[in-house]
Z-matrix of the N, CA and C atoms (Angstrom, degrees):
N
C 1 1.388
C 2 1.582 1 107.86
N 3 1.292 2 118.04 1 129.50
C 4 1.471 3 119.88 2 179.46
C 5 1.518 4 110.41 3 -92.09
N 6 1.249 5 112.98 4 174.50
C 7 1.468 6 119.61 5 -174.56
C 8 1.560 7 114.56 6 -59.13
N 9 1.370 8 114.25 7 -36.21
C 10 1.463 9 121.32 8 178.40
C 11 1.518 10 109.36 9 -65.03
N 12 1.304 11 119.04 10 -41.66
C 13 1.456 12 123.98 11 179.31
C 14 1.527 13 110.38 12 -66.36
N 15 1.292 14 116.21 13 -41.88
C 16 1.460 15 123.55 14 176.68
C 17 1.567 16 111.50 15 -59.35
N 18 1.346 17 113.22 16 -48.08
C 19 1.458 18 118.67 17 178.49
C 20 1.526 19 114.16 18 -65.21
N 21 1.339 20 114.63 19 -38.50
C 22 1.485 21 118.22 20 174.01
C 23 1.482 22 111.68 21 -60.72
N 24 1.347 23 116.73 22 -47.12
C 25 1.459 24 123.44 23 177.47
C 26 1.538 25 112.76 24 -56.57
N 27 1.315 26 113.63 25 -45.49
C 28 1.465 27 117.91 26 -179.14
C 29 1.493 28 110.81 27 -66.92
N 30 1.287 29 118.46 28 -40.09
C 31 1.521 30 120.77 29 176.99
C 32 1.469 31 110.40 30 -63.19
N 33 1.292 32 119.08 31 -41.38
C 34 1.450 33 122.75 32 177.18
C 35 1.521 34 113.47 33 -63.83
N 36 1.344 35 111.45 34 -40.94
C 37 1.466 36 119.51 35 178.40
C 38 1.537 37 109.54 36 -62.68
N 39 1.337 38 115.75 37 -44.48
C 40 1.506 39 121.00 38 -179.42
C 41 1.532 40 109.41 39 -62.52
N 42 1.274 41 117.34 40 -39.42
C 43 1.503 42 121.90 41 -179.33
C 44 1.514 43 107.53 42 -68.19
N 45 1.288 44 118.69 43 -42.97
C 46 1.483 45 123.57 44 178.88
C 47 1.525 46 109.11 45 -63.02
N 48 1.306 47 119.46 46 -42.74
C 49 1.393 48 125.21 47 177.25
C 50 1.555 49 114.09 48 -60.60
N 51 1.349 50 111.21 49 -46.42
C 52 1.501 51 115.29 50 178.48
C 53 1.513 52 110.11 51 -65.69
N 54 1.263 53 118.50 52 -42.73
C 55 1.465 54 122.83 53 -178.39
C 56 1.496 55 109.98 54 -61.91
N 57 1.291 56 119.98 55 -47.78
C 58 1.455 57 124.48 56 -178.53
C 59 1.525 58 110.57 57 -62.64
N 60 1.339 59 114.74 58 -46.91
C 61 1.496 60 118.28 59 175.34
C 62 1.468 61 115.13 60 -58.39
N 63 1.318 62 118.36 61 -43.84
C 64 1.474 63 121.73 62 178.25
C 65 1.569 64 110.44 63 -66.51
N 66 1.313 65 115.82 64 -38.39
C 67 1.443 66 120.50 65 -178.51
C 68 1.531 67 112.52 66 -64.18
N 69 1.332 68 115.39 67 -36.50
C 70 1.482 69 120.43 68 -176.18
C 71 1.548 70 114.07 69 -94.51
N 72 1.342 71 117.72 70 -31.71
C 73 1.390 72 121.78 71 -179.86
C 74 1.516 73 113.61 72 -83.50
N 75 1.326 74 117.47 73 -49.18
C 76 1.466 75 120.15 74 -171.72
C 77 1.537 76 114.22 75 -56.12
N 78 1.315 77 118.69 76 -40.90
C 79 1.490 78 117.93 77 -179.74
C 80 1.541 79 113.00 78 -64.89
N 81 1.370 80 117.95 79 -22.79
C 82 1.426 81 119.91 80 -174.29
C 83 1.524 82 113.22 81 -84.55
N 84 1.338 83 116.19 82 -13.25
C 85 1.458 84 120.44 83 -175.05
C 86 1.496 85 110.41 84 -133.22
N 87 1.367 86 116.95 85 128.63
C 88 1.448 87 120.25 86 -177.81
C 89 1.557 88 109.85 87 -64.61
N 90 1.329 89 114.98 88 165.51
C 91 1.478 90 118.47 89 175.97
C 92 1.525 91 108.84 90 -57.16
N 93 1.307 92 115.25 91 139.98
C 94 1.491 93 118.17 92 -171.57
C 95 1.533 94 110.11 93 -110.33
N 96 1.364 95 112.74 94 146.06
C 97 1.413 96 123.13 95 167.52
C 98 1.541 97 109.05 96 -114.72
N 99 1.291 98 117.53 97 175.80
C 100 1.475 99 119.85 98 177.29
C 101 1.520 100 109.41 99 -66.37
N 102 1.306 101 120.48 100 -30.11
C 103 1.468 102 122.61 101 176.58
C 104 1.545 103 109.70 102 -67.26
N 105 1.319 104 117.24 103 -31.49
C 106 1.479 105 120.01 104 178.68
C 107 1.478 106 112.53 105 -68.13
N 108 1.363 107 115.24 106 -29.17
C 109 1.465 108 121.56 107 -176.54
C 110 1.487 109 112.25 108 -85.61
N 111 1.356 110 119.21 109 -16.49
C 112 1.448 111 120.63 110 -175.23
C 113 1.562 112 113.60 111 -61.58
N 114 1.322 113 117.97 112 -39.03
C 115 1.499 114 115.20 113 176.92
C 116 1.508 115 115.90 114 -61.72
N 117 1.333 116 114.44 115 -30.27
C 118 1.463 117 118.76 116 176.62
C 119 1.483 118 111.48 117 -70.80
N 120 1.308 119 118.75 118 -42.62
C 121 1.461 120 122.66 119 175.87
C 122 1.541 121 109.35 120 -61.51
N 123 1.330 122 114.21 121 -45.32
C 124 1.476 123 117.12 122 -177.62
C 125 1.540 124 113.95 123 -62.85
N 126 1.343 125 115.89 124 -42.39
C 127 1.445 126 117.70 125 178.62
C 128 1.503 127 113.59 126 -65.63
N 129 1.321 128 116.87 127 -35.97
C 130 1.473 129 119.22 128 176.06
C 131 1.543 130 110.49 129 -65.80
N 132 1.313 131 115.29 130 -43.27
C 133 1.480 132 120.01 131 -179.79
C 134 1.568 133 110.03 132 -64.25
N 135 1.317 134 117.11 133 -41.46
C 136 1.445 135 119.80 134 -178.89
C 137 1.578 136 110.01 135 -67.01
N 138 1.338 137 116.60 136 -37.55
C 139 1.448 138 119.14 137 178.12
C 140 1.526 139 112.94 138 -69.32
N 141 1.374 140 114.11 139 -37.44
C 142 1.491 141 118.60 140 175.85
C 143 1.579 142 109.01 141 -65.89
N 144 1.311 143 118.92 142 -40.35
C 145 1.448 144 120.14 143 179.96
C 146 1.465 145 109.42 144 -63.45
N 147 1.326 146 120.14 145 -45.55
C 148 1.494 147 121.69 146 -178.10
C 149 1.562 148 111.91 147 -62.51
N 150 1.321 149 112.60 148 -37.78
C 151 1.499 150 116.99 149 -179.18
C 152 1.566 151 109.49 150 -69.40
N 153 1.289 152 115.14 151 -44.56
C 154 1.463 153 119.39 152 -178.30
C 155 1.517 154 110.17 153 -67.48
N 156 1.312 155 117.94 154 -41.54
C 157 1.420 156 121.30 155 174.91
C 158 1.508 157 115.56 156 -55.26
N 159 1.329 158 114.47 157 -42.93
C 160 1.454 159 120.17 158 178.88
C 161 1.545 160 109.74 159 -65.83
N 162 1.295 161 119.14 160 -42.31
C 163 1.421 162 124.31 161 178.23
C 164 1.550 163 108.86 162 -60.92
N 165 1.289 164 112.83 163 -45.04
C 166 1.472 165 117.73 164 -178.61
C 167 1.547 166 110.23 165 -63.79
N 168 1.300 167 116.81 166 -47.77
C 169 1.498 168 122.21 167 178.25
C 170 1.496 169 110.96 168 -57.44
N 171 1.274 170 116.83 169 -40.66
C 172 1.490 171 121.37 170 -179.20
C 173 1.552 172 109.48 171 -67.14
N 174 1.309 173 115.19 172 -41.34
C 175 1.471 174 119.80 173 177.38
C 176 1.540 175 111.11 174 -62.43
N 177 1.289 176 116.93 175 -44.60
C 178 1.463 177 120.38 176 178.35
C 179 1.561 178 109.84 177 -64.25
N 180 1.310 179 114.36 178 -45.16
C 181 1.513 180 118.46 179 -178.09
C 182 1.528 181 112.75 180 -56.05
N 183 1.365 182 113.80 181 -44.54
C 184 1.448 183 118.05 182 -171.12
C 185 1.559 184 114.28 183 -99.23
N 186 1.327 185 113.93 184 4.99
C 187 1.459 186 117.07 185 -177.99
C 188 1.511 187 109.75 186 -60.98
N 189 1.269 188 118.93 187 132.42
C 190 1.458 189 126.18 188 -179.68
C 191 1.537 190 114.43 189 70.94
N 192 1.329 191 116.74 190 16.41
C 193 1.474 192 120.32 191 179.41
C 194 1.464 193 108.97 192 -117.12
N 195 1.327 194 115.49 193 154.14
C 196 1.448 195 121.19 194 173.48
C 197 1.518 196 112.49 195 -82.31
N 198 1.341 197 114.70 196 -11.49
C 199 1.482 198 118.45 197 177.58
C 200 1.513 199 112.12 198 -76.92
N 201 1.321 200 113.23 199 163.30
C 202 1.519 201 119.01 200 177.69
C 203 1.514 202 105.84 201 -132.95
N 204 1.344 203 116.67 202 167.30
C 205 1.446 204 117.66 203 -178.63
C 206 1.501 205 115.45 204 -55.09
N 207 1.314 206 116.08 205 142.49
C 208 1.465 207 121.14 206 -177.68
C 209 1.509 208 109.71 207 -81.07
N 210 1.332 209 117.32 208 175.93
C 211 1.459 210 124.23 209 -179.85
C 212 1.477 211 114.06 210 -56.92
N 213 1.300 212 117.49 211 -40.28
C 214 1.476 213 121.17 212 -178.36
C 215 1.580 214 110.08 213 -68.96
N 216 1.318 215 115.25 214 -40.47
C 217 1.509 216 120.49 215 178.92
C 218 1.517 217 108.11 216 -65.36
N 219 1.367 218 117.78 217 -43.48
C 220 1.450 219 119.71 218 -178.44
C 221 1.508 220 110.28 219 -67.87
N 222 1.319 221 116.88 220 -36.60
C 223 1.488 222 118.93 221 179.21
C 224 1.534 223 111.09 222 -62.48
N 225 1.350 224 115.32 223 -41.53
C 226 1.459 225 119.50 224 174.77
C 227 1.508 226 110.38 225 -62.62
N 228 1.287 227 117.55 226 -44.04
C 229 1.479 228 122.49 227 -178.03
C 230 1.502 229 110.01 228 -60.66
N 231 1.360 230 115.75 229 -42.77
C 232 1.461 231 120.46 230 -179.92
C 233 1.495 232 111.35 231 -65.76
N 234 1.335 233 114.65 232 -42.08
C 235 1.514 234 117.56 233 176.77
C 236 1.503 235 111.36 234 -59.78
N 237 1.348 236 115.91 235 -44.34
C 238 1.463 237 119.33 236 -178.92
C 239 1.579 238 112.07 237 -66.73
N 240 1.287 239 111.98 238 -35.81
C 241 1.529 240 115.05 239 177.77
C 242 1.528 241 110.56 240 -69.65
N 243 1.308 242 116.84 241 -44.39
C 244 1.479 243 118.28 242 -178.51
C 245 1.516 244 108.35 243 -61.80
N 246 1.355 245 116.85 244 -44.33
C 247 1.491 246 120.29 245 178.86
C 248 1.532 247 108.70 246 -55.58
N 249 1.298 248 116.88 247 -51.50
C 250 1.453 249 120.44 248 -175.89
C 251 1.551 250 108.93 249 -62.50
N 252 1.304 251 115.88 250 -46.48
C 253 1.489 252 117.35 251 -177.27
C 254 1.512 253 110.38 252 -62.06
N 255 1.333 254 118.07 253 -47.49
C 256 1.463 255 118.10 254 -178.56
C 257 1.535 256 114.78 255 -63.68
N 258 1.370 257 115.32 256 -39.46
C 259 1.464 258 118.26 257 177.17
C 260 1.540 259 109.76 258 -68.21
N 261 1.292 260 115.92 259 -39.83
C 262 1.490 261 120.00 260 179.83
C 263 1.581 262 109.73 261 -62.81
N 264 1.323 263 117.71 262 -43.89
C 265 1.445 264 120.81 263 177.99
C 266 1.507 265 111.52 264 -63.55
N 267 1.346 266 113.91 265 -38.07
C 268 1.496 267 117.08 266 177.37
C 269 1.511 268 111.28 267 -62.97
N 270 1.331 269 117.35 268 -41.46
C 271 1.443 270 121.70 269 177.39
C 272 1.537 271 112.41 270 -62.70
N 273 1.344 272 115.21 271 -42.46
C 274 1.435 273 119.06 272 175.72
C 275 1.504 274 111.90 273 -61.16
N 276 1.318 275 118.24 274 -38.38
C 277 1.438 276 123.78 275 179.63
C 278 1.501 277 111.32 276 -63.38
N 279 1.352 278 116.04 277 -40.88
C 280 1.463 279 121.68 278 172.55
C 281 1.527 280 112.16 279 -58.39
N 282 1.327 281 113.60 280 -47.37
C 283 1.495 282 118.03 281 179.81
C 284 1.534 283 109.84 282 -59.97
N 285 1.307 284 117.52 283 -48.86
C 286 1.438 285 121.99 284 177.28
C 287 1.540 286 113.16 285 -59.39
N 288 1.303 287 116.01 286 -40.70
C 289 1.452 288 118.22 287 178.66
C 290 1.544 289 113.22 288 -67.33
N 291 1.297 290 116.91 289 -32.77
C 292 1.453 291 120.72 290 175.60
C 293 1.509 292 110.28 291 -70.58
N 294 1.375 293 115.50 292 -46.31
C 295 1.516 294 118.76 293 179.02
C 296 1.531 295 111.89 294 -57.83
N 297 1.323 296 116.13 295 -39.04
C 298 1.469 297 118.62 296 -173.58
C 299 1.506 298 113.12 297 -91.59
N 300 1.357 299 115.97 298 4.60
C 301 1.489 300 118.91 299 173.24
C 302 1.518 301 114.20 300 79.86
N 303 1.301 302 118.57 301 19.33
C 304 1.485 303 120.68 302 -179.83
C 305 1.496 304 111.58 303 -76.48
N 306 1.355 305 116.96 304 -20.92
C 307 1.424 306 122.24 305 -174.74
C 308 1.566 307 108.42 306 -120.38
N 309 1.283 308 116.71 307 145.27
C 310 1.481 309 121.68 308 173.93
C 311 1.479 310 109.79 309 -80.62
N 312 1.289 311 114.84 310 148.12
C 313 1.533 312 122.13 311 178.90
C 314 1.496 313 108.33 312 -115.86
N 315 1.303 314 115.92 313 140.33
C 316 1.460 315 121.96 314 176.99
C 317 1.551 316 105.48 315 -72.89
N 318 1.309 317 113.52 316 137.87
C 319 1.537 318 119.01 317 177.18
C 320 1.510 319 105.98 318 -117.94
N 321 1.313 320 116.70 319 89.84
C 322 1.470 321 121.42 320 176.44
C 323 1.470 322 114.69 321 -127.46
């Protein structure tokens, strides 16, 4: 297979990928406006704030001490981090889906 064939195959694959994603994603979510995306942005920001607040509070609590956060504090930190990471990744997935045309946008 030469480079032209490989490029043709990759272009066809990309089109197939886009078509399949639009076919499966678009029917699941109504046409979006910026107002529809605001709750996603807000929940990511809230989860980031909670995570950072906990890190900050831990830093303040243990400043100047030889102690480090206990298991319960770390468990809470991990939960907050996972929540933030998952919501952040979801937000990025929405952005990617919009950029690639998988979702319809409201035109008003």
